[in-house]
Backbone as CSV, one residue per row, in Angstrom:
resi,resn,N_x,N_y,N_z,CA_x,CA_y,CA_z,C_x,C_y,C_z
1,MET,111.263,90.270,74.280,111.641,89.469,75.452,112.403,90.356,76.429
2,ASN,112.044,90.295,77.721,112.703,91.113,78.739,114.169,90.741,78.890
3,ARG,115.002,91.780,79.149,116.417,91.531,79.398,116.654,91.199,80.851
4,PHE,117.844,90.666,81.131,118.213,90.457,82.523,118.491,91.800,83.161
5,ALA,118.401,91.838,84.512,118.500,93.092,85.244,119.799,93.833,84.963
6,TYR,120.917,93.061,84.732,122.192,93.749,84.564,122.326,94.384,83.187
7,GLU,121.434,94.103,82.255,121.440,94.735,80.943,120.430,95.887,80.967
8,ARG,120.778,96.993,81.627,119.829,98.081,81.837,119.434,98.719,80.513
9,VAL,118.124,98.812,80.306,117.568,99.453,79.118,117.493,100.946,79.361
10,THR,117.820,101.737,78.343,117.805,103.191,78.484,116.553,103.787,77.851
11,ILE,116.285,105.042,78.231,115.172,105.769,77.611,115.384,105.893,76.104
12,SER,116.626,106.057,75.685,116.928,106.182,74.253,116.484,104.939,73.488
13,GLU,116.720,103.773,74.082,116.308,102.525,73.426,114.795,102.415,73.350
14,VAL,114.112,102.834,74.428,112.649,102.834,74.403,112.140,103.780,73.327
15,ALA,112.741,104.971,73.242,112.320,105.953,72.243,112.518,105.416,70.829
16,LEU,113.648,104.750,70.598,113.922,104.187,69.276,112.905,103.115,68.914
17,ALA,112.602,102.242,69.878,111.644,101.160,69.616,110.242,101.697,69.365
18,ALA,109.875,102.763,70.057,108.528,103.325,69.911,108.460,104.373,68.811
19,GLN,109.620,104.714,68.225,109.707,105.721,67.163,109.184,107.081,67.639
20,VAL,109.657,107.474,68.818,109.320,108.782,69.375,110.595,109.392,69.953
21,SER,110.486,110.620,70.444,111.634,111.266,71.070,111.793,110.816,72.517
22,LYS,113.006,111.037,73.066,113.227,110.735,74.478,112.327,111.591,75.367
23,THR,112.054,112.811,74.932,111.181,113.702,75.699,109.777,113.116,75.828
24,THR,109.279,112.535,74.745,107.939,111.920,74.783,107.911,110.750,75.747
25,VAL,108.973,109.948,75.731,109.037,108.828,76.687,109.014,109.365,78.112
26,SER,109.754,110.435,78.361,109.779,111.030,79.706,108.402,111.516,80.113
27,HIS,107.655,112.113,79.191,106.310,112.593,79.511,105.376,111.431,79.846
28,VAL,105.517,110.330,79.134,104.692,109.152,79.430,105.026,108.618,80.819
29,LEU,106.302,108.572,81.154,106.713,108.036,82.451,106.291,108.934,83.606
30,SER,106.376,110.242,83.416,106.064,111.156,84.520,104.588,111.432,84.659
31,GLY,103.860,111.381,83.530,102.433,111.712,83.571,102.158,113.188,83.735
32,ASN,103.191,114.024,83.655,103.020,115.452,83.897,102.611,116.229,82.651
33,ARG,102.735,115.616,81.473,102.343,116.278,80.232,101.425,115.348,79.438
34,PRO,100.430,115.907,78.718,99.546,115.050,77.918,100.279,114.434,76.726
35,VAL,99.978,113.185,76.444,100.544,112.475,75.299,99.389,111.789,74.586
36,ALA,99.363,111.879,73.256,98.283,111.257,72.477,98.169,109.775,72.826
37,LEU,96.923,109.291,72.876,96.665,107.927,73.326,97.454,106.903,72.519
38,ALA,97.446,107.026,71.179,98.146,106.037,70.342,99.648,106.059,70.618
39,THR,100.190,107.265,70.823,101.618,107.383,71.115,101.943,106.785,72.477
40,ARG,101.095,107.102,73.465,101.297,106.554,74.805,101.295,105.020,74.769
41,GLU,100.338,104.451,74.046,100.251,102.989,73.981,101.488,102.398,73.314
42,ARG,102.014,103.085,72.306,103.218,102.601,71.629,104.418,102.632,72.571
43,VAL,104.531,103.712,73.344,105.635,103.815,74.307,105.498,102.762,75.397
44,GLU,104.282,102.606,75.931,104.069,101.620,76.999,104.364,100.208,76.505
45,ARG,104.010,99.922,75.238,104.293,98.595,74.676,105.811,98.377,74.579
46,ALA,106.540,99.412,74.173,107.996,99.295,74.086,108.624,99.111,75.462
47,ILE,108.082,99.787,76.465,108.588,99.653,77.836,108.457,98.216,78.310
48,VAL,107.283,97.613,78.045,107.036,96.234,78.469,107.928,95.266,77.697
49,GLU,108.003,95.441,76.390,108.767,94.499,75.564,110.255,94.541,75.876
50,LEU,110.771,95.733,76.165,112.199,95.862,76.452,112.537,95.616,77.923
51,GLY,111.501,95.637,78.793,111.747,95.453,80.213,112.387,96.664,80.856
52,TYR,112.039,97.856,80.358,112.628,99.086,80.903,112.148,99.337,82.324
53,ARG,113.085,99.702,83.200,112.766,100.101,84.571,113.469,101.419,84.852
54,PRO,112.709,102.458,85.273,113.344,103.760,85.532,114.376,103.667,86.643
55,ASN,115.433,104.418,86.502,116.439,104.544,87.551,115.958,105.626,88.503
56,ARG,115.229,105.226,89.529,114.585,106.200,90.415,115.612,106.987,91.237
57,LEU,116.709,106.369,91.582,117.719,107.101,92.337,118.276,108.253,91.505
58,ALA,118.627,107.967,90.268,119.162,109.017,89.403,118.125,110.107,89.185
59,ARG,116.877,109.705,89.001,115.827,110.688,88.774,115.661,111.592,89.987
60,SER,115.694,111.006,91.182,115.504,111.818,92.382,116.651,112.804,92.569
61,LEU,117.869,112.419,92.183,118.998,113.335,92.303,118.866,114.505,91.333
62,ARG,118.314,114.247,90.149,118.153,115.310,89.163,117.009,116.246,89.526
63,THR,115.901,115.690,90.013,114.677,116.478,90.187,114.410,116.842,91.632
64,GLN,115.210,116.319,92.578,114.950,116.496,94.002,113.616,115.867,94.400
65,ARG,113.189,114.888,93.643,111.987,114.135,93.984,112.337,112.665,94.118
66,THR,111.579,111.985,94.973,111.822,110.555,95.179,110.750,109.695,94.515
67,HIS,109.693,110.337,94.026,108.564,109.620,93.424,108.004,108.547,94.358
68,THR,107.953,108.925,95.635,107.320,108.054,96.636,106.293,108.851,97.427
69,VAL,105.263,108.149,97.846,104.193,108.712,98.676,104.020,107.801,99.879
70,ALA,103.831,108.395,101.038,103.610,107.624,102.262,102.135,107.667,102.633
71,LEU,101.624,106.550,103.104,100.248,106.452,103.591,100.278,106.009,105.041
72,MET,99.685,106.798,105.921,99.594,106.437,107.330,98.151,106.104,107.669
73,ILE,97.932,104.912,108.217,96.591,104.467,108.587,96.616,103.946,110.021
74,PRO,95.463,103.960,110.707,95.464,103.555,112.109,95.419,102.053,112.343
75,ASP,94.928,101.266,111.363,94.775,99.832,111.632,94.764,99.073,110.317
76,ILE,95.883,98.476,109.972,95.987,97.781,108.694,95.150,96.499,108.666
77,THR,94.716,96.007,109.841,93.886,94.803,109.871,92.414,95.107,109.618
78,ASN,92.039,96.373,109.627,90.668,96.752,109.280,90.532,96.694,107.764
79,PRO,89.638,95.855,107.224,89.577,95.663,105.767,89.290,96.926,104.968
80,TYR,88.789,97.967,105.604,88.537,99.217,104.894,89.831,99.813,104.349
81,TYR,90.906,99.758,105.122,92.123,100.487,104.767,92.911,99.864,103.617
82,PRO,93.017,98.543,103.497,93.676,98.012,102.296,92.970,98.407,101.004
83,VAL,91.635,98.488,101.033,90.904,98.915,99.831,91.233,100.372,99.523
84,LEU,91.292,101.205,100.563,91.667,102.605,100.367,93.084,102.703,99.799
85,ALA,94.001,101.905,100.367,95.392,101.936,99.892,95.475,101.531,98.429
86,ARG,94.680,100.540,98.039,94.690,100.117,96.628,94.162,101.244,95.735
87,GLY,93.130,101.945,96.188,92.628,103.077,95.421,93.685,104.160,95.255
88,LEU,94.437,104.428,96.317,95.515,105.413,96.252,96.586,104.971,95.261
89,GLU,97.000,103.721,95.353,98.018,103.209,94.436,97.542,103.263,92.986
90,ASP,96.289,102.902,92.760,95.749,102.958,91.401,95.755,104.379,90.864
91,GLY,95.425,105.329,91.735,95.394,106.718,91.305,96.767,107.294,91.020
92,LEU,97.797,106.748,91.644,99.165,107.254,91.473,99.947,106.516,90.394
93,ALA,99.514,105.307,90.052,100.335,104.403,89.243,100.757,105.002,87.907
94,ALA,99.836,105.658,87.214,100.154,106.167,85.880,101.243,107.225,85.914
95,SER,101.438,107.861,87.063,102.458,108.905,87.182,103.773,108.380,87.740
96,GLY,103.862,107.081,87.937,105.128,106.482,88.350,105.437,106.574,89.826
97,TYR,104.468,106.961,90.649,104.706,107.057,92.090,104.483,105.708,92.754
98,ARG,105.242,105.456,93.807,105.075,104.246,94.603,104.682,104.635,96.027
99,THR,103.948,103.743,96.681,103.405,104.037,98.007,103.972,103.063,99.033
100,PHE,104.336,103.581,100.201,104.599,102.664,101.318,103.699,103.047,102.486
101,VAL,103.348,102.051,103.277,102.274,102.171,104.266,102.839,102.043,105.669
102,CYS,102.314,102.877,106.579,102.661,102.794,107.994,101.390,102.574,108.791
103,ASN,101.430,101.593,109.688,100.317,101.330,110.594,100.624,102.002,111.935
104,SER,99.772,102.945,112.351,100.085,103.756,113.535,99.401,103.282,114.815
105,ASP,98.444,102.364,114.705,97.647,101.952,115.865,96.959,103.141,116.538
106,ALA,96.759,104.220,115.766,96.130,105.446,116.287,96.856,105.986,117.507
107,ASP,98.167,105.787,117.546,99.007,106.224,118.657,99.773,107.479,118.238
108,ARG,99.595,108.547,118.991,100.204,109.817,118.602,101.723,109.727,118.493
109,GLU,102.378,109.061,119.425,103.833,108.970,119.378,104.306,108.223,118.139
110,LEU,103.602,107.150,117.786,103.955,106.424,116.573,103.731,107.290,115.337
111,GLU,102.665,108.081,115.349,102.389,108.959,114.215,103.494,110.006,114.060
112,LEU,103.962,110.571,115.163,105.042,111.554,115.094,106.339,110.914,114.603
113,GLU,106.627,109.691,115.059,107.806,108.972,114.570,107.707,108.732,113.063
114,PHE,106.507,108.400,112.620,106.276,108.170,111.197,106.563,109.439,110.396
115,LEU,106.073,110.585,110.862,106.328,111.844,110.164,107.821,112.138,110.085
116,HIS,108.521,111.894,111.179,109.971,112.110,111.184,110.650,111.188,110.177
117,ASP,110.222,109.941,110.128,110.834,108.962,109.231,110.604,109.326,107.773
118,VAL,109.368,109.668,107.410,109.089,109.968,106.003,109.737,111.279,105.583
119,SER,109.904,112.193,106.530,110.622,113.421,106.220,112.073,113.110,105.871
120,ALA,112.692,112.215,106.638,114.077,111.814,106.364,114.195,111.103,105.021
121,ARG,113.154,110.395,104.640,113.159,109.683,103.356,112.835,110.594,102.174
122,ARG,112.452,111.832,102.468,112.155,112.835,101.451,111.043,112.384,100.519
123,VAL,109.972,111.857,101.098,108.832,111.507,100.265,108.255,112.781,99.658
124,ASP,107.608,112.630,98.506,107.017,113.792,97.828,105.633,114.126,98.373
125,GLY,104.958,113.148,98.960,103.618,113.395,99.467,103.257,112.435,100.581
126,ILE,102.309,112.857,101.400,101.832,112.030,102.510,100.309,112.059,102.513
127,ALA,99.706,110.884,102.606,98.271,110.752,102.855,98.129,110.159,104.244
128,LEU,97.307,110.768,105.063,97.230,110.271,106.431,95.804,110.263,106.971
129,SER,95.530,109.217,107.716,94.278,109.088,108.447,94.634,109.099,109.920
130,SER,94.390,110.226,110.564,94.836,110.398,111.947,93.802,111.156,112.757
131,PHE,93.577,110.686,113.981,92.751,111.409,114.934,93.620,112.106,115.981
132,ARG,94.949,111.922,115.912,95.835,112.376,116.983,96.737,113.543,116.601
133,LEU,97.089,113.639,115.326,98.008,114.692,114.923,97.362,116.070,114.998
134,ARG,98.194,117.078,115.212,97.736,118.464,115.275,98.301,119.221,114.080
135,PRO,97.675,120.329,113.708,98.171,121.088,112.545,99.641,121.460,112.656
136,GLU,100.078,121.853,113.855,101.469,122.284,114.016,102.469,121.136,113.811
137,ASP,102.006,119.885,113.936,102.894,118.744,113.720,103.363,118.654,112.270
138,LEU,102.608,119.269,111.362,102.880,119.138,109.932,103.582,120.355,109.343
139,GLY,103.824,121.381,110.171,104.346,122.639,109.665,105.634,122.514,108.877
140,GLU,106.636,121.843,109.434,107.932,121.746,108.768,107.841,120.946,107.473
141,LEU,107.049,119.882,107.492,106.888,119.088,106.273,106.299,119.924,105.147
142,ILE,105.262,120.673,105.460,104.594,121.467,104.433,105.505,122.583,103.942
143,GLU,106.240,123.211,104.845,107.172,124.270,104.452,108.290,123.733,103.559
144,SER,108.621,122.446,103.715,109.662,121.844,102.880,109.153,121.482,101.493
145,GLY,107.856,121.655,101.255,107.288,121.362,99.945,106.619,120.013,99.836
146,THR,106.511,119.270,100.927,105.839,117.976,100.904,104.330,118.171,100.820
147,ALA,103.690,117.498,99.881,102.238,117.569,99.751,101.594,116.683,100.815
148,VAL,100.540,117.184,101.466,99.862,116.423,102.521,98.362,116.456,102.275
149,VAL,97.737,115.295,102.330,96.278,115.179,102.230,95.788,114.391,103.428
150,SER,94.775,114.917,104.089,94.159,114.244,105.232,92.954,113.441,104.770
151,ILE,92.880,112.214,105.218,91.718,111.371,104.941,90.753,111.570,106.096
152,GLY,89.721,112.357,105.883,88.866,112.824,106.964,89.343,114.194,107.417
153,GLY,88.417,114.995,107.892,88.739,116.385,108.208,89.214,116.611,109.612
154,HIS,90.147,115.786,110.083,90.574,115.879,111.475,91.740,116.849,111.674
155,ILE,92.370,117.272,110.581,93.517,118.169,110.683,93.174,119.476,109.980
156,ASP,93.043,120.521,110.734,92.619,121.818,110.205,93.843,122.684,109.927
157,HIS,94.429,122.489,108.749,95.609,123.253,108.340,95.322,123.867,106.972
158,PRO,95.688,125.133,106.769,95.308,125.798,105.515,95.913,125.184,104.264
159,PHE,96.992,124.391,104.401,97.607,123.794,103.221,97.579,122.260,103.259
160,VAL,96.677,121.720,104.033,96.427,120.274,104.027,95.071,120.032,103.381
161,ASP,95.076,119.432,102.197,93.829,119.099,101.524,93.126,117.971,102.263
162,VAL,91.806,117.869,102.048,90.997,116.904,102.790,90.092,116.135,101.829
163,VAL,90.062,114.826,101.998,89.053,113.993,101.347,88.265,113.299,102.454
164,SER,86.976,113.599,102.519,86.111,113.035,103.553,84.927,112.337,102.916
165,THR,84.322,111.465,103.684,83.029,110.911,103.298,81.968,111.490,104.223
166,ASP,80.738,111.505,103.764,79.660,112.132,104.538,79.197,111.174,105.631
167,ASP,80.059,111.007,106.624,79.806,110.053,107.707,78.543,110.406,108.492
168,GLU,78.324,111.683,108.734,77.162,112.068,109.538,75.864,111.680,108.841
169,ARG,75.773,111.959,107.549,74.564,111.579,106.808,74.416,110.058,106.746
170,GLY,75.528,109.353,106.544,75.461,107.894,106.498,74.980,107.306,107.807
171,ALA,75.467,107.842,108.930,75.044,107.348,110.245,73.587,107.700,110.515
172,TYR,73.182,108.872,110.075,71.768,109.269,110.193,70.883,108.270,109.445
173,ASP,71.242,107.949,108.205,70.448,107.004,107.409,70.416,105.622,108.061
174,ALA,71.548,105.192,108.626,71.605,103.881,109.278,70.678,103.830,110.484
175,THR,70.700,104.892,111.295,69.852,104.930,112.486,68.379,105.039,112.105
176,MET,68.084,105.844,111.088,66.699,105.970,110.622,66.170,104.640,110.094
177,ARG,67.034,103.857,109.485,66.629,102.528,109.012,66.096,101.699,110.178
178,LEU,66.801,101.719,111.308,66.366,100.966,112.477,65.052,101.510,113.031
179,ILE,64.950,102.826,113.113,63.739,103.444,113.677,62.534,103.183,112.778
180,ARG,62.699,103.306,111.487,61.590,103.084,110.556,61.148,101.629,110.540
181,ASN,62.041,100.736,110.949,61.673,99.323,111.046,61.109,98.965,112.417
182,GLY,60.725,99.988,113.175,59.990,99.766,114.415,60.818,99.654,115.670
183,ARG,62.119,99.933,115.591,62.961,99.849,116.785,62.798,101.117,117.624
184,ARG,62.592,100.931,118.907,62.290,102.071,119.770,63.338,102.281,120.872
185,ARG,64.279,101.380,120.967,65.381,101.540,121.929,66.664,101.243,121.160
186,VAL,67.168,102.297,120.518,68.281,102.145,119.567,69.586,102.573,120.227
187,ALA,70.538,101.670,120.252,71.832,101.918,120.888,72.893,102.255,119.843
188,LEU,74.027,102.734,120.330,75.167,103.083,119.492,76.425,102.406,120.024
189,ILE,77.130,101.698,119.139,78.487,101.241,119.444,79.413,102.080,118.586
190,GLU,80.182,102.957,119.229,81.046,103.881,118.500,82.496,103.469,118.634
191,GLY,83.386,104.280,118.047,84.807,103.953,118.087,85.455,104.355,119.385
192,THR,86.747,104.588,119.340,87.460,105.025,120.529,87.130,106.488,120.830
193,PRO,87.223,106.900,122.094,86.927,108.297,122.438,87.767,109.266,121.605
194,GLY,87.100,110.314,121.109,87.799,111.319,120.317,87.860,111.015,118.839
195,SER,87.258,109.908,118.410,87.261,109.565,116.988,85.837,109.249,116.542
196,GLY,85.578,109.465,115.273,84.279,109.094,114.724,83.126,109.963,115.162
197,ALA,83.400,111.220,115.541,82.330,112.095,116.027,81.202,112.283,115.022
198,PRO,81.458,112.456,113.715,80.344,112.642,112.778,79.356,111.479,112.767
199,ARG,79.832,110.261,112.977,78.918,109.110,112.985,78.049,109.134,114.239
200,ALA,78.627,109.521,115.365,77.824,109.677,116.578,76.827,110.821,116.422
201,ASP,77.236,111.901,115.748,76.326,113.029,115.524,75.150,112.617,114.648
202,GLY,75.412,111.814,113.635,74.333,111.344,112.766,73.334,110.482,113.516
203,TYR,73.845,109.640,114.385,72.982,108.815,115.243,72.074,109.696,116.101
204,ARG,72.663,110.694,116.760,71.873,111.566,117.629,70.872,112.401,116.834
205,SER,71.248,112.822,115.640,70.333,113.614,114.806,69.091,112.807,114.443
206,ALA,69.268,111.534,114.125,68.125,110.689,113.787,67.205,110.506,114.986
207,LEU,67.796,110.318,116.173,66.977,110.202,117.378,66.162,111.479,117.597
208,ALA,66.833,112.625,117.498,66.157,113.898,117.760,65.036,114.141,116.763
209,GLU,65.270,113.833,115.518,64.266,114.091,114.481,63.012,113.262,114.688
210,THR,63.158,112.105,115.282,62.001,111.222,115.492,61.454,111.302,116.912
211,GLY,61.923,112.288,117.672,61.383,112.505,119.012,61.890,111.557,120.064
212,MET,62.998,110.871,119.787,63.574,109.947,120.755,64.678,110.649,121.530
213,THR,64.757,110.435,122.810,65.754,111.088,123.659,67.048,110.291,123.658
214,PHE,68.166,111.009,123.506,69.469,110.349,123.582,69.730,109.890,125.006
215,ASP,70.018,108.610,125.175,70.294,108.024,126.480,71.760,107.599,126.515
216,PRO,72.609,108.272,127.297,74.037,107.911,127.353,74.276,106.449,127.699
217,ALA,73.345,105.833,128.421,73.515,104.424,128.793,73.475,103.514,127.570
218,LEU,72.909,104.011,126.481,72.801,103.203,125.263,73.969,103.434,124.304
219,SER,74.996,104.129,124.753,76.168,104.383,123.919,77.389,103.735,124.553
220,ARG,78.105,102.933,123.775,79.292,102.239,124.272,80.433,102.336,123.256
221,PRO,81.682,102.516,123.733,82.827,102.495,122.815,83.179,101.068,122.432
222,GLY,83.553,100.882,121.158,83.911,99.542,120.695,85.293,99.447,120.098
223,SER,86.062,100.509,120.167,87.479,100.536,119.759,87.703,100.173,118.286
224,TRP,86.646,100.246,117.468,86.723,99.989,116.023,87.066,98.544,115.681
225,THR,87.018,97.614,116.639,87.423,96.231,116.374,86.267,95.264,116.597
226,ARG,86.401,94.066,116.051,85.381,93.037,116.245,85.251,92.671,117.720
227,ARG,86.382,92.507,118.372,86.347,92.186,119.796,85.702,93.306,120.603
228,GLY,86.092,94.550,120.287,85.514,95.681,121.001,84.016,95.783,120.787
229,GLY,83.563,95.502,119.564,82.127,95.520,119.296,81.391,94.466,120.091
230,GLY,82.014,93.289,120.216,81.393,92.228,120.996,81.288,92.582,122.470
231,GLU,82.342,93.176,123.012,82.319,93.558,124.431,81.267,94.634,124.685
232,ALA,81.179,95.591,123.780,80.179,96.648,123.931,78.763,96.076,123.842
233,MET,78.563,95.128,122.934,77.244,94.515,122.771,76.842,93.737,124.024
234,ARG,77.790,93.068,124.641,77.493,92.306,125.854,77.002,93.249,126.958
235,GLU,77.639,94.415,127.072,77.210,95.397,128.070,75.821,95.935,127.748
236,LEU,75.565,96.200,126.498,74.255,96.737,126.109,73.135,95.731,126.366
237,LEU,73.394,94.472,126.055,72.354,93.456,126.224,72.115,93.110,127.699
238,ALA,73.012,93.552,128.572,72.811,93.344,130.014,71.913,94.422,130.619
239,LEU,71.583,95.462,129.853,70.711,96.522,130.355,69.292,96.011,130.509
240,ASP,68.524,96.672,131.340,67.120,96.315,131.539,66.249,97.566,131.326
241,PRO,65.565,97.657,130.204,65.518,96.684,129.106,66.697,96.869,128.159
242,PRO,67.043,95.815,127.415,68.137,95.921,126.443,67.667,96.646,125.184
243,PRO,68.577,97.076,124.337,68.172,97.702,123.077,67.549,96.688,122.131
244,ASP,66.687,97.186,121.260,66.134,96.312,120.211,66.734,96.642,118.845
245,GLY,67.605,97.638,118.815,68.323,97.991,117.597,69.664,98.599,117.971
246,VAL,70.696,98.336,117.160,72.030,98.858,117.450,72.663,99.349,116.152
247,PHE,73.095,100.607,116.163,73.922,101.126,115.074,75.376,101.034,115.501
248,CYS,76.181,100.340,114.704,77.603,100.187,114.984,78.390,101.058,114.002
249,ALA,79.332,101.825,114.517,80.005,102.827,113.700,81.006,102.251,112.707
250,ASN,81.256,100.947,112.741,81.906,100.291,111.602,81.495,98.822,111.567
251,ASP,81.806,98.168,110.456,81.341,96.799,110.249,82.038,95.800,111.156
252,LEU,83.309,96.026,111.468,83.995,95.085,112.356,83.298,95.027,113.714
253,MET,82.921,96.172,114.258,82.216,96.184,115.538,80.842,95.540,115.394
254,ALA,80.186,95.765,114.250,78.871,95.163,114.031,78.958,93.642,113.985
255,ILE,79.992,93.119,113.344,80.152,91.661,113.273,80.442,91.095,114.661
256,GLY,81.243,91.807,115.457,81.459,91.382,116.843,80.180,91.409,117.649
257,ALA,79.342,92.419,117.413,78.054,92.498,118.102,77.148,91.339,117.700
258,MET,77.173,90.960,116.439,76.386,89.813,115.973,76.849,88.533,116.650
259,ASP,78.167,88.383,116.799,78.712,87.196,117.463,78.092,87.024,118.856
260,VAL,78.071,88.117,119.615,77.586,88.056,120.997,76.080,87.845,121.038
261,ALA,75.352,88.506,120.147,73.896,88.322,120.122,73.546,86.859,119.882
262,ARG,74.233,86.236,118.931,73.965,84.811,118.659,74.381,83.940,119.839
263,GLU,75.507,84.268,120.450,75.989,83.511,121.609,74.947,83.520,122.731
264,LEU,74.227,84.635,122.895,73.224,84.765,123.952,71.850,84.266,123.514
265,GLY,71.777,83.667,122.331,70.536,83.051,121.884,69.548,84.013,121.259
266,LEU,69.983,85.204,120.893,69.074,86.180,120.286,69.019,85.995,118.776
267,ARG,67.850,86.285,118.224,67.667,86.215,116.780,67.886,87.602,116.183
268,ILE,68.600,87.604,115.057,68.865,88.852,114.330,68.116,88.768,112.999
269,PRO,67.207,89.694,112.712,66.910,90.931,113.433,65.672,90.849,114.342
270,ALA,65.073,89.675,114.502,63.809,89.604,115.234,63.922,90.159,116.656
271,ASP,64.974,89.755,117.377,65.144,90.222,118.757,65.952,91.510,118.833
272,VAL,66.973,91.606,118.024,67.783,92.822,117.984,68.293,93.013,116.551
273,ALA,68.059,94.206,116.021,68.491,94.526,114.664,69.823,95.268,114.712
274,LEU,70.633,95.070,113.685,71.972,95.664,113.661,72.258,96.294,112.301
275,VAL,72.887,97.474,112.338,73.351,98.136,111.117,74.799,98.575,111.340
276,GLY,75.636,98.366,110.338,77.040,98.743,110.437,77.386,99.942,109.572
277,PHE,78.688,100.092,109.327,79.176,101.210,108.509,80.490,100.791,107.864
278,ASP,80.628,100.990,106.592,81.816,100.788,105.739,81.515,99.896,104.546
279,ASP,80.698,98.848,104.732,80.441,97.844,103.704,81.727,97.156,103.274
280,ILE,82.461,96.626,104.254,83.609,95.786,103.929,83.100,94.482,103.307
281,GLU,83.969,93.729,102.682,83.558,92.526,101.969,82.820,91.546,102.880
282,ALA,83.255,91.436,104.131,82.646,90.474,105.052,81.199,90.806,105.370
283,ALA,80.777,92.055,105.156,79.406,92.442,105.489,78.383,91.648,104.690
284,ALA,78.735,91.285,103.470,77.821,90.499,102.622,77.966,89.003,102.855
285,LEU,78.979,88.591,103.616,79.264,87.166,103.787,78.737,86.606,105.101
286,VAL,78.531,87.472,106.115,78.013,86.976,107.389,76.542,86.614,107.246
287,THR,76.043,85.853,108.230,74.638,85.448,108.240,73.977,85.922,109.527
288,PRO,72.892,86.696,109.431,72.317,87.256,108.199,73.220,88.341,107.619
289,GLY,73.016,88.651,106.332,73.794,89.703,105.698,73.655,91.015,106.457
290,LEU,74.761,91.731,106.595,74.782,92.937,107.418,74.300,94.150,106.627
291,THR,73.210,94.744,107.092,72.810,96.048,106.575,73.855,97.064,107.022
292,THR,74.302,97.901,106.104,75.426,98.783,106.429,75.406,100.007,105.536
293,VAL,76.391,100.854,105.724,76.537,102.071,104.928,77.805,101.944,104.094
294,LEU,77.657,102.115,102.789,78.815,102.041,101.899,79.700,103.259,102.105
295,ASN,80.912,103.014,102.551,81.941,104.043,102.718,82.918,103.855,101.563
296,PRO,82.939,104.740,100.569,83.645,104.470,99.303,85.168,104.518,99.451
297,ALA,85.746,103.444,99.943,87.177,103.415,100.264,88.045,103.588,99.023
298,SER,87.753,102.839,97.970,88.583,102.909,96.774,88.521,104.291,96.137
299,GLU,87.316,104.841,96.040,87.165,106.174,95.461,87.861,107.219,96.328
300,THR,87.800,107.054,97.640,88.520,107.967,98.532,90.010,107.944,98.222
301,GLY,90.583,106.753,98.083,92.001,106.641,97.764,92.352,107.315,96.452
302,ARG,91.499,107.140,95.434,91.773,107.763,94.133,91.689,109.286,94.217
303,ARG,90.720,109.793,94.984,90.606,111.248,95.128,91.824,111.812,95.871
304,VAL,92.280,111.101,96.881,93.484,111.526,97.602,94.665,111.592,96.632
305,ALA,94.790,110.570,95.792,95.879,110.546,94.807,95.821,111.769,93.902
306,GLY,94.633,112.135,93.443,94.496,113.275,92.552,94.950,114.580,93.194
307,LEU,94.571,114.784,94.451,94.979,116.004,95.149,96.486,116.029,95.384
308,LEU,97.051,114.877,95.755,98.505,114.806,95.947,99.246,115.108,94.647
309,LEU,98.795,114.505,93.553,99.475,114.708,92.279,99.464,116.175,91.862
310,ASP,98.352,116.860,92.067,98.277,118.288,91.736,99.346,119.080,92.463
311,ARG,99.486,118.806,93.753,100.465,119.565,94.536,101.895,119.126,94.226
312,MET,102.112,117.840,94.055,103.468,117.361,93.791,103.981,117.844,92.438
313,ALA,103.063,118.034,91.471,103.454,118.524,90.150,103.507,120.046,90.086
314,GLY,103.113,120.726,91.174,103.085,122.179,91.167,101.897,122.762,90.426
315,ALA,100.906,121.893,90.096,99.730,122.377,89.374,98.776,123.135,90.288
316,TYR,98.892,122.934,91.596,98.059,123.663,92.556,98.905,123.995,93.776
317,GLU,98.907,125.276,94.161,99.698,125.700,95.308,98.871,126.543,96.275
318,GLY,97.550,126.544,96.098,96.691,127.377,96.929,96.345,126.727,98.255
319,GLU,95.377,127.346,98.932,94.977,126.846,100.242,94.088,125.617,100.115
320,ARG,93.730,125.085,101.252,93.082,123.779,101.361,91.888,123.597,100.427
321,ARG,91.862,122.436,99.795,90.690,121.984,99.051,90.048,120.839,99.830
322,THR,88.728,120.781,99.798,87.998,119.731,100.511,87.057,119.020,99.555
323,GLU,87.135,117.699,99.534,86.216,116.895,98.737,85.404,116.011,99.682
324,LEU,84.086,116.064,99.534,83.177,115.281,100.376,82.464,114.259,99.500
325,LEU,82.660,112.973,99.806,82.060,111.899,99.025,80.810,111.374,99.728
326,PRO,79.753,111.095,98.981,78.521,110.596,99.609,78.649,109.153,100.056
327,CYS,77.885,108.804,101.084,77.746,107.420,101.535,76.351,106.921,101.135
328,ARG,76.171,105.604,101.126,74.890,105.057,100.679,74.518,103.841,101.530
329,LEU,73.261,103.797,101.964,72.781,102.668,102.760,72.662,101.422,101.893
330,ILE,73.225,100.315,102.380,73.135,99.014,101.706,72.202,98.122,102.536
331,GLU,71.060,97.822,102.015,70.034,97.092,102.769,70.218,95.580,102.615
332,ARG,70.446,94.931,103.767,70.508,93.470,103.794,69.562,92.983,104.889
333,GLU,69.867,91.871,105.549,68.868,91.239,106.416,69.005,91.539,107.895
334,SER,70.111,92.127,108.340,70.357,92.233,109.772,69.580,93.363,110.446
335,GLY,69.088,94.323,109.681,68.398,95.441,110.289,67.614,96.242,109.286
């Protein structure tokens, strides 16, 4: 039975209950040393039964670590990012790290304030998804020993590891899906200027490979949001002739585009076909189901956690490592 908070359980008590040494309990808590599965399970059972909670303040004073990781994302309302955050937390949990999240709105000044704040908090690692930060913005943090991993290859720093997904190939496959289904005037709804370039490149590569000319009039920014996708779709459908297929660089914009197409009385996909990117949960729930590209958010978060843990534990101190995860076309009814 768990004790009340004021009856603090010690590592010694956990060790006694699990019939192991205090050192073994410490290894289980830190995750920095291998422990036999049966022993680990015995220690974890004792931790739960006794209600042991590590004194993180005392630990940070002894080790100069806070056992915290910061995650910076551009839009917490985009369903892709909570899934990524959960993957990161899952990947860190066994090692006792906790994560706190900052929403930057893709604003450079907010991102710089965030870096200053997490530096003051002495976090052990930072995972960030940013289109605005520059390599020099991270210099002092990295020199202080803070581990940094970029989600996407937007920050070119020799000691910032990168976890990316193959956005260009995914966008190519999405656009080819529309072309192979007979669409001959294929438009693009992309993100904000300066972001999402690989997805736009994949779109253009598919056009070029099939002998179709890129028409700037068929490309519109959608600000990565449902509303932005709808506004971009309204502009595209006002063209003469309008597109008969649209690749949207994320699912939120694709769902906004579907809203407007239906509002104007168009049938999807008979009159205009649509393909998105990310495969958020809502993609399978809209009608018709949204054909999209699976962007492995949870796996991305877990891979980021692995790279951070290596650096935070001192197991890797070399130059940048890059992991590229594949994307996969998910075929539904919209395109």
